[in-house]
TIZA-648170 format. One record per residue: residue in three letters; x, y, z of N, C-alpha, C in turn; residue number from 1. Coordinates in pm, whole numbers, plus 50000, padded with zeros to 5 digits. Atoms other than C-alpha are relative to their C-alpha. Layout:
r	nu	nv	nw	cau	cav	caw	cu	cv	cw	k
Ala	X	Y	Z	X	Y	Z	X	Y	Z	NUM
...
end
This chain:
r	nu	nv	nw	cau	cav	caw	cu	cv	cw	k
Unk	50078	50120	49987	06753	51866	94227	49944	49995	50142	1
Unk	50065	50006	49869	06504	51848	94512	49962	49856	50031	2
Unk	50040	50134	49960	06425	51538	94710	49870	50006	50077	3
Unk	50127	50004	49928	06081	51444	94837	49912	50117	49962	4
Unk	50091	49889	50026	05847	51740	94874	50071	50136	50001	5
Unk	49926	49874	49997	06123	52002	94896	50007	50060	49860	6
Unk	49992	49933	50130	06129	52260	94620	50146	50014	49959	7
Unk	49863	49984	50050	06436	52319	94405	50071	50112	50075	8
Unk	49920	49899	49932	06710	52505	94589	49976	50009	50150	9
Unk	50032	49991	49857	06564	52442	94935	50120	49962	50087	10
Unk	49884	50044	49922	06873	52260	95060	50108	50108	49999	11
Unk	49901	49892	50008	07104	52535	94936	49961	50118	50087	12
Unk	50048	49890	49916	06889	52796	95109	50020	49969	50148	13
Unk	49980	50039	49860	06907	52602	95436	50147	50011	50039	14
Unk	49856	49991	49973	07286	52578	95413	50042	50146	50012	15
Unk	49966	49857	49996	07317	52950	95337	49946	50066	50126	16
Unk	50059	49943	49878	07085	53035	95627	50081	49959	50123	17
Unk	49917	50046	49888	07294	52823	95866	50131	50076	50006	18
Unk	49874	49927	50006	07614	52990	95751	49980	50146	50043	19
Unk	50029	49860	49965	07459	53338	95781	49975	50014	50150	20
Unk	50027	49996	49857	07334	53262	96133	50129	49990	50081	21
Unk	49875	50018	49927	07675	53143	96247	50092	50120	49985	22
Unk	49918	49881	50020	07857	53439	96092	49948	50117	50083	23
Unk	50057	49892	49919	07617	53681	96263	50031	49979	50147	24
Unk	49969	50030	49860	07675	53504	96596	50147	50031	50031	25
Unk	49859	49973	49979	08053	53527	96556	50031	50149	50000	26
Unk	49978	49856	50005	08041	53896	96463	49947	50070	50124	27
Unk	50060	49939	49882	07821	53973	96764	50076	49968	50128	28
Unk	49923	50041	49883	08064	53804	97003	50086	50116	50047	29
Unk	49924	49888	49942	08231	54051	97237	50149	49982	49976	30
Unk	49856	49999	50023	08588	54136	97143	50066	50083	50109	31
Unk	49930	49919	49900	08844	54261	97396	50028	50140	49947	32
Unk	49973	49862	50039	08888	54638	97392	50086	50063	50106	33
Unk	49916	49927	49905	09120	54882	97556	50143	49954	49994	34
Unk	49857	50032	49995	09481	54840	97657	50021	49858	50049	35
Unk	49968	50137	49959	09625	54491	97683	50077	50002	50132	36
Unk	49923	50015	49877	09760	54373	98017	50136	49940	49967	37
Unk	49868	50059	50020	10128	54287	98043	50010	49864	50068	38
Unk	50003	50127	49929	10052	54001	98285	49857	49948	50005	39
Unk	50131	50065	50001	09763	53753	98288	49919	50038	50123	40
Unk	50089	49963	49890	09465	53852	98502	49975	49883	50094	41
Unk	50025	50117	49915	09433	53494	98634	50125	49948	50069	42
Unk	49883	50069	49944	09780	53347	98680	50123	50091	50017	43
Unk	49892	49902	49987	10002	53660	98668	50125	49969	49916	44
Unk	49889	50028	50092	10228	53506	98400	50008	50113	49898	45
Unk	49989	49896	50103	10367	53756	98145	49929	49959	49871	46
Unk	50065	50024	50130	10164	53787	97825	50099	50045	49893	47
Unk	49902	49964	50103	10395	53780	97519	49956	50123	49919	48
Unk	50025	49879	50078	10424	54102	97319	49923	49969	49872	49
Unk	50068	50037	50125	10313	53922	97001	49850	49980	50023	50
Unk	50143	50021	49969	09982	53820	97169	49931	50134	50028	51
Unk	50061	49869	49970	09921	54172	97302	49981	50083	49874	52
Unk	50012	49927	50126	09981	54313	96954	49890	49942	49912	53
Unk	50098	50068	50086	09765	54054	96777	49858	50018	50050	54
Unk	50135	49990	49942	09469	54085	97017	49997	50121	50092	55
Unk	50006	49881	49915	09421	54442	97144	49900	49978	50116	56
Unk	50087	50013	49883	09276	54442	97495	50005	49863	50065	57
Unk	49992	50135	49944	09386	54087	97581	50029	50007	50149	58
Unk	49985	50001	49855	09364	54008	97952	50054	49868	50053	59
Unk	49959	50132	49956	09456	53637	97968	50114	49946	49914	60
Unk	49896	50068	50076	09761	53434	97868	49936	49889	49918	61
Unk	50054	50103	50089	09721	53158	97611	49946	49882	50079	62
Unk	50044	50115	49921	09695	52881	97873	49868	50028	50071	63
Unk	50124	49966	49930	09426	53057	98078	49884	50019	49902	64
Unk	50105	49981	50100	09233	53157	97765	49954	49865	49945	65
Unk	50036	50134	50046	09245	52794	97645	49916	49927	50103	66
Unk	50078	50064	49893	09122	52669	97983	49859	50056	50006	67
Unk	50131	49936	49997	08837	52920	97981	49914	49955	49883	68
Unk	50073	50043	50119	08739	52824	97627	49957	49854	50012	69
Unk	50034	50141	49983	08745	52453	97718	49884	49982	50096	70
Unk	50110	50008	49904	08506	52519	98007	49866	50031	49936	71
Unk	50124	49963	50067	08249	52676	97778	49956	49887	49909	72
Unk	50053	50107	50084	08030	52414	97617	49976	50054	49860	73
Unk	50027	49955	50137	08009	52433	97238	49850	50020	49979	74
Unk	50139	49967	50032	07689	52587	97111	49948	49899	49898	75
Unk	50056	50095	50096	07465	52333	96941	49930	50077	49889	76
Unk	50063	49937	50116	07342	52419	96596	49852	49969	49993	77
Unk	50142	50022	50021	06988	52430	96477	49983	49882	49908	78
Unk	50026	50116	50082	06855	52106	96339	49909	50041	49885	79
Unk	50079	49958	50115	06744	52229	95999	49958	49882	49914	80
Unk	50032	50117	50082	06741	51881	95845	49879	49927	50054	81
Unk	50113	50070	49942	06495	51730	96087	50011	49850	49983	82
Unk	49984	50143	50017	06643	51382	96046	49961	49926	50128	83
Unk	50042	50078	49884	06521	51108	96275	50115	49977	50096	84
Unk	49886	50023	49914	06871	51040	96405	50027	50119	50092	85
Unk	49971	49884	49918	06920	51396	96525	49887	50028	50100	86
Unk	50111	49977	49908	06576	51402	96688	50005	49902	50117	87
Unk	49991	50099	49893	06658	51094	96896	50104	50036	50104	88
Unk	49894	49965	49906	06957	51257	97065	49948	50083	50113	89
end
């Protein structure tokens, strides 16, 4: 069922395109490689064996990695709906 001037299936196509874009962005994100460090590169605290095994090439402890992730601003999505509310922000 389409609303307004949109053709049938247009909303589903937009949702699928958004999901595909986000999956491609996540796959392209750099992953750690190489040998894991035994101690954090920032605070020198020991990195648990379970973390080094789960994430090959890890360089930061959980606390430092969380702090770094919190500093990075979340990426805003593409406004595919074009609603007036989202355009006013």
